[in-house]
C-alpha positions as a Markdown table, in Angstrom:
| # | Residue | x | y | z |
|---|---|---|---|---|
| 1 | Met | 21.2 | -39.4 | 9.2 |
| 2 | His | 23.0 | -36.2 | 8.2 |
| 3 | Arg | 21.3 | -33.0 | 9.4 |
| 4 | Pro | 22.1 | -29.6 | 8.0 |
| 5 | Pro | 23.8 | -27.3 | 10.4 |
| 6 | Leu | 21.6 | -25.0 | 12.4 |
| 7 | Pro | 21.8 | -21.3 | 11.5 |
| 8 | Leu | 24.0 | -19.3 | 13.9 |
| 9 | Pro | 22.2 | -17.0 | 16.3 |
| 10 | Ala | 22.3 | -13.3 | 15.4 |
| 11 | Arg | 25.0 | -11.3 | 17.1 |
| 12 | His | 24.4 | -7.7 | 18.4 |
| 13 | Glu | 26.6 | -5.0 | 19.9 |
| 14 | Leu | 24.9 | -1.8 | 21.1 |
| 15 | Ala | 27.1 | 1.2 | 21.8 |
| 16 | Val | 27.1 | 5.0 | 22.1 |
| 17 | Arg | 29.9 | 6.4 | 19.9 |
| 18 | Asp | 31.4 | 9.8 | 19.5 |
| 19 | Tyr | 32.6 | 10.7 | 16.0 |
| 20 | Gly | 35.1 | 13.4 | 14.9 |
| 21 | Ala | 37.5 | 13.4 | 11.9 |
| 22 | Ser | 37.4 | 10.7 | 9.3 |
| 23 | His | 39.5 | 7.6 | 9.7 |
| 24 | Gly | 39.1 | 6.5 | 6.1 |
| 25 | Ser | 36.6 | 4.3 | 4.3 |
| 26 | His | 36.0 | 0.7 | 5.5 |
| 27 | Ala | 33.4 | -2.1 | 5.4 |
| 28 | His | 31.9 | -4.6 | 7.8 |
| 29 | Asp | 30.6 | -8.1 | 7.6 |
| 30 | His | 27.5 | -7.1 | 9.5 |
| 31 | Phe | 24.8 | -4.4 | 9.4 |
| 32 | Gln | 25.5 | -1.2 | 11.1 |
| 33 | Val | 22.6 | 0.9 | 12.4 |
| 34 | Leu | 23.3 | 4.5 | 13.2 |
| 35 | Ile | 20.8 | 6.8 | 15.0 |
| 36 | Gly | 21.8 | 10.4 | 15.6 |
| 37 | Leu | 21.8 | 11.7 | 19.2 |
| 38 | Glu | 23.8 | 14.9 | 19.0 |
| 39 | Gly | 25.4 | 17.0 | 16.2 |
| 40 | Val | 25.5 | 15.9 | 12.6 |
| 41 | Leu | 27.5 | 13.0 | 11.2 |
| 42 | Glu | 28.4 | 13.2 | 7.5 |
| 43 | Ile | 28.3 | 9.7 | 6.1 |
| 44 | Glu | 29.2 | 8.4 | 2.6 |
| 45 | Val | 28.1 | 4.9 | 1.7 |
| 46 | Glu | 29.2 | 3.5 | -1.7 |
| 47 | Gly | 29.7 | 7.1 | -2.9 |
| 48 | Arg | 26.3 | 8.4 | -1.7 |
| 49 | Gly | 26.5 | 11.1 | 0.9 |
| 50 | Ala | 24.0 | 12.1 | 3.6 |
| 51 | Gly | 23.9 | 13.7 | 7.0 |
| 52 | Ile | 22.7 | 12.0 | 10.2 |
| 53 | Gly | 21.4 | 14.6 | 12.7 |
| 54 | Ala | 19.5 | 14.1 | 15.9 |
| 55 | Gly | 16.6 | 11.8 | 15.1 |
| 56 | Asp | 17.9 | 10.7 | 11.7 |
| 57 | Ala | 19.0 | 7.1 | 11.2 |
| 58 | Gln | 20.7 | 5.0 | 8.5 |
| 59 | Val | 21.5 | 1.3 | 8.0 |
| 60 | Val | 24.8 | 0.4 | 6.3 |
| 61 | Ala | 24.6 | -3.1 | 4.7 |
| 62 | Pro | 27.4 | -5.7 | 5.1 |
| 63 | Gly | 30.1 | -5.1 | 2.5 |
| 64 | Asp | 29.2 | -1.5 | 1.7 |
| 65 | Arg | 32.2 | 0.8 | 1.9 |
| 66 | His | 31.5 | 3.8 | 4.0 |
| 67 | Asp | 33.2 | 6.8 | 5.7 |
| 68 | Phe | 32.2 | 9.1 | 8.5 |
| 69 | Gln | 33.1 | 12.6 | 9.5 |
| 70 | Ala | 31.4 | 14.8 | 12.1 |
| 71 | Arg | 30.2 | 18.2 | 11.0 |
| 72 | Ala | 31.6 | 20.9 | 13.3 |
| 73 | Gly | 34.0 | 18.3 | 14.8 |
| 74 | His | 31.7 | 16.3 | 17.0 |
| 75 | Ser | 28.7 | 13.9 | 16.6 |
| 76 | Arg | 27.2 | 11.3 | 18.9 |
| 77 | Cys | 25.2 | 8.3 | 17.7 |
| 78 | Leu | 23.6 | 5.2 | 19.0 |
| 79 | Val | 25.2 | 2.4 | 17.0 |
| 80 | Leu | 23.9 | -1.2 | 16.6 |
| 81 | Asp | 26.3 | -3.7 | 15.0 |
| 82 | Thr | 24.2 | -6.7 | 14.2 |
| 83 | Thr | 24.1 | -9.8 | 12.0 |
| 84 | Gln | 20.3 | -10.1 | 12.2 |
| 85 | Ala | 19.1 | -10.7 | 8.6 |
| 86 | Ala | 15.9 | -8.8 | 9.0 |
| 87 | Trp | 17.8 | -5.5 | 8.8 |
| 88 | Ala | 18.2 | -6.2 | 5.1 |
| 89 | Arg | 14.7 | -4.8 | 4.6 |
| 90 | Cys | 15.8 | -1.5 | 6.2 |
| 91 | Thr | 19.1 | -0.6 | 4.5 |
| 92 | Gly | 19.4 | 3.1 | 3.7 |
| 93 | Arg | 17.6 | 5.9 | 5.5 |
| 94 | Ala | 15.0 | 5.5 | 8.2 |
| 95 | Pro | 11.4 | 6.1 | 7.1 |
| 96 | Ala | 10.2 | 9.7 | 7.5 |
| 97 | Gly | 8.1 | 10.4 | 10.5 |
| 98 | Ala | 9.5 | 7.8 | 12.9 |
| 99 | Pro | 9.8 | 9.8 | 16.2 |
| 100 | Gln | 9.6 | 6.5 | 18.2 |
| 101 | Leu | 12.9 | 5.5 | 16.8 |
| 102 | His | 14.7 | 8.6 | 18.1 |
| 103 | Ala | 12.9 | 8.4 | 21.5 |
| 104 | Leu | 13.9 | 4.7 | 21.8 |
| 105 | Ala | 17.5 | 5.5 | 20.9 |
| 106 | Arg | 17.7 | 8.3 | 23.5 |
| 107 | Tyr | 16.3 | 5.9 | 26.1 |
| 108 | Leu | 18.7 | 3.1 | 25.2 |
| 109 | Ala | 21.6 | 5.6 | 25.4 |
| 110 | Gln | 20.6 | 6.6 | 28.9 |
| 111 | Cys | 20.3 | 2.9 | 29.9 |
| 112 | Met | 23.9 | 2.3 | 28.6 |
| 113 | Ala | 25.1 | 4.9 | 31.1 |
| 114 | Arg | 23.8 | 2.7 | 33.9 |
| 115 | Pro | 23.5 | -0.8 | 32.4 |
| 116 | Glu | 23.0 | -2.5 | 35.8 |
| 117 | Ala | 19.7 | -0.5 | 36.2 |
| 118 | Ser | 18.2 | -1.5 | 32.8 |
| 119 | Pro | 19.3 | -5.1 | 31.9 |
| 120 | Leu | 16.0 | -5.9 | 30.1 |
| 121 | Ala | 16.1 | -2.8 | 28.0 |
| 122 | Leu | 19.6 | -3.5 | 26.8 |
| 123 | Leu | 18.9 | -7.2 | 26.2 |
| 124 | His | 15.9 | -6.4 | 24.0 |
| 125 | Gly | 17.1 | -3.1 | 22.6 |
| 126 | Pro | 18.2 | -4.5 | 19.2 |
| 127 | Ser | 14.8 | -6.1 | 18.6 |
| 128 | Leu | 13.0 | -3.0 | 19.7 |
| 129 | Leu | 15.0 | -0.9 | 17.3 |
| 130 | Leu | 14.0 | -3.2 | 14.4 |
| 131 | Glu | 10.4 | -3.0 | 15.4 |
| 132 | Ala | 10.5 | 0.8 | 15.8 |
| 133 | Trp | 12.0 | 1.2 | 12.3 |
| 134 | Gln | 8.7 | -0.2 | 10.9 |
| 135 | Pro | 10.0 | -1.4 | 7.5 |
| 136 | Glu | 7.4 | -1.8 | 4.8 |
| 137 | Thr | 7.4 | -5.4 | 3.8 |
| 138 | Pro | 6.5 | -6.4 | 0.3 |
| 139 | Ala | 3.3 | -8.1 | 1.6 |
| 140 | Ala | 2.2 | -5.0 | 3.5 |
| 141 | Asp | 3.0 | -2.8 | 0.5 |
| 142 | Ala | 1.0 | -5.0 | -1.8 |
| 143 | Ala | -2.0 | -5.0 | 0.6 |
| 144 | Arg | -1.8 | -1.2 | 0.8 |
| 145 | Arg | -1.9 | -0.9 | -3.0 |
| 146 | Arg | -4.5 | -3.5 | -3.7 |
| 147 | Arg | -7.9 | -1.9 | -4.5 |
| 148 | Ile | -11.0 | -3.2 | -2.9 |
| 149 | Asp | -14.1 | -3.3 | -5.1 |
| 150 | Trp | -16.6 | -2.4 | -2.4 |
| 151 | Thr | -19.6 | -2.5 | -4.8 |
| 152 | Ala | -18.8 | -6.1 | -5.9 |
| 153 | Leu | -18.0 | -7.1 | -2.3 |
| 154 | Ala | -21.4 | -5.7 | -1.2 |
| 155 | Gly | -23.2 | -7.7 | -3.9 |
| 156 | Trp | -21.4 | -10.9 | -2.9 |
| 157 | Ala | -22.5 | -10.3 | 0.7 |
| 158 | Arg | -26.1 | -9.6 | -0.3 |
| 159 | Ala | -26.3 | -13.0 | -1.9 |
| 160 | Arg | -25.2 | -14.7 | 1.3 |
| 161 | Trp | -27.3 | -13.2 | 4.1 |
| 162 | His | -28.3 | -16.7 | 5.0 |
| 163 | Glu | -24.7 | -17.5 | 5.9 |
| 164 | Pro | -22.9 | -16.4 | 9.2 |
| 165 | Leu | -20.5 | -14.1 | 7.4 |
| 166 | Cys | -17.4 | -13.0 | 9.4 |
| 167 | Val | -14.4 | -10.7 | 8.8 |
| 168 | Ala | -12.3 | -13.6 | 7.5 |
| 169 | Asp | -14.9 | -14.3 | 4.8 |
| 170 | Leu | -14.8 | -10.7 | 3.6 |
| 171 | Ala | -11.0 | -10.5 | 3.8 |
| 172 | Gly | -10.7 | -13.7 | 1.8 |
| 173 | Met | -12.8 | -12.2 | -1.1 |
| 174 | Ala | -10.6 | -9.1 | -1.0 |
| 175 | Cys | -7.4 | -11.2 | -0.9 |
| 176 | Leu | -6.3 | -9.6 | 2.3 |
| 177 | Ser | -5.6 | -10.8 | 5.8 |
| 178 | Pro | -8.5 | -10.1 | 8.3 |
| 179 | Ser | -6.4 | -7.4 | 10.1 |
| 180 | Gln | -5.5 | -5.7 | 6.8 |
| 181 | Phe | -9.1 | -5.8 | 5.6 |
| 182 | Ala | -10.4 | -4.5 | 8.9 |
| 183 | Gln | -8.0 | -1.5 | 8.7 |
| 184 | Arg | -8.9 | -0.8 | 5.1 |
| 185 | Cys | -12.6 | -0.9 | 6.0 |
| 186 | Arg | -12.1 | 1.6 | 8.8 |
| 187 | Asp | -10.0 | 3.8 | 6.5 |
| 188 | Glu | -12.2 | 3.7 | 3.4 |
| 189 | Gln | -15.8 | 3.1 | 4.8 |
| 190 | Gly | -15.5 | 4.8 | 8.1 |
| 191 | Met | -16.6 | 1.8 | 10.2 |
| 192 | Gly | -15.5 | -1.7 | 11.1 |
| 193 | Pro | -16.3 | -4.7 | 8.9 |
| 194 | Met | -19.1 | -6.1 | 11.0 |
| 195 | Gln | -20.8 | -2.7 | 11.2 |
| 196 | Trp | -20.4 | -2.4 | 7.5 |
| 197 | Leu | -22.1 | -5.7 | 7.0 |
| 198 | Arg | -25.0 | -4.8 | 9.4 |
| 199 | Thr | -25.4 | -1.5 | 7.5 |
| 200 | Leu | -25.6 | -3.3 | 4.2 |
| 201 | Arg | -28.1 | -5.9 | 5.5 |
| 202 | Leu | -30.4 | -3.2 | 7.0 |
| 203 | Ala | -30.3 | -1.2 | 3.7 |
| 204 | His | -31.3 | -4.3 | 1.8 |
| 205 | Ala | -34.1 | -5.0 | 4.2 |
| 206 | Arg | -35.4 | -1.4 | 3.7 |
| 207 | Glu | -35.3 | -1.8 | -0.1 |
| 208 | Leu | -37.3 | -5.0 | 0.1 |
| 209 | Arg | -39.9 | -3.4 | 2.4 |
| 210 | Leu | -40.3 | -0.4 | 0.2 |
| 211 | Gly | -40.8 | -2.8 | -2.7 |
| 212 | Gly | -43.7 | -4.4 | -1.0 |
| 213 | Ala | -42.2 | -7.5 | 0.6 |
| 214 | Ser | -43.7 | -8.6 | 3.9 |
| 215 | Val | -41.8 | -8.4 | 7.1 |
| 216 | Ala | -41.5 | -12.2 | 7.2 |
| 217 | Glu | -40.3 | -12.5 | 3.6 |
| 218 | Thr | -37.8 | -9.6 | 4.1 |
| 219 | Ala | -36.4 | -11.2 | 7.3 |
| 220 | Arg | -36.0 | -14.5 | 5.5 |
| 221 | Arg | -34.2 | -13.0 | 2.5 |
| 222 | Thr | -31.9 | -10.8 | 4.6 |
| 223 | Gly | -30.9 | -13.4 | 7.2 |
| 224 | Tyr | -32.6 | -11.9 | 10.3 |
| 225 | Arg | -33.4 | -14.7 | 12.7 |
| 226 | Ser | -37.1 | -13.6 | 13.0 |
| 227 | Pro | -39.5 | -10.9 | 11.7 |
| 228 | Ser | -39.5 | -9.4 | 15.2 |
| 229 | Ala | -35.6 | -9.1 | 15.1 |
| 230 | Leu | -35.9 | -7.3 | 11.7 |
| 231 | Thr | -38.6 | -5.0 | 13.1 |
| 232 | Ala | -36.5 | -4.1 | 16.1 |
| 233 | Ala | -33.5 | -3.4 | 13.9 |
| 234 | Leu | -35.5 | -1.1 | 11.6 |
| 235 | Arg | -36.9 | 0.7 | 14.5 |
| 236 | Glu | -33.5 | 1.1 | 16.2 |
| 237 | Arg | -32.0 | 2.7 | 13.0 |
| 238 | Ala | -35.0 | 4.8 | 12.1 |
| 239 | Pro | -34.2 | 8.5 | 11.8 |
| 240 | Gly | -35.7 | 11.1 | 14.0 |
């Protein structure tokens, strides 16, 4: 039986490079990640110019013609030449506010001065740089933009107090992953999902009691395991 060839493993080369005068434009068949350590490196990629200072970073995609020249005659950068396809999400400038990327680059540059003392750091350096870049994936971007109708979600939950609702149930209704929903709940409601559910349940119970429902009926309709459990919850959350 014919089997398709396995994909080749990604190749990485990590180096600290000093730049001076331009040697002319060129292109690579791999991604080139540049993170500024000292000085400012003037870079032009496919006719677009920018400067890479200490803490700045840029990814040059395979096939893009580019040229370098150090401002004031000298620049030093941590450079990663890699064929790892995931860097395609990161081409261009690094996201603003990524101090972890600069700190990691400085640490890896120190490790390269004494490679025998830091073999693990240098082995995993390329993967750590990709993680520190924190690219915004399309799925994460869509989750960030997707609006949660908290009123509708609260109504859905109120109709299901008899069910053992969990974070995954709420996340499914909001079309988010449980972790995405939990973060949005903390950001937008100021509490975690289960605390939000408990607050809703207790508010519904208070409404029913104020409307004249008995403790037993209220407990049954809001999913408390017993009238005494409801009474304890009402007492615990009572103001004063």
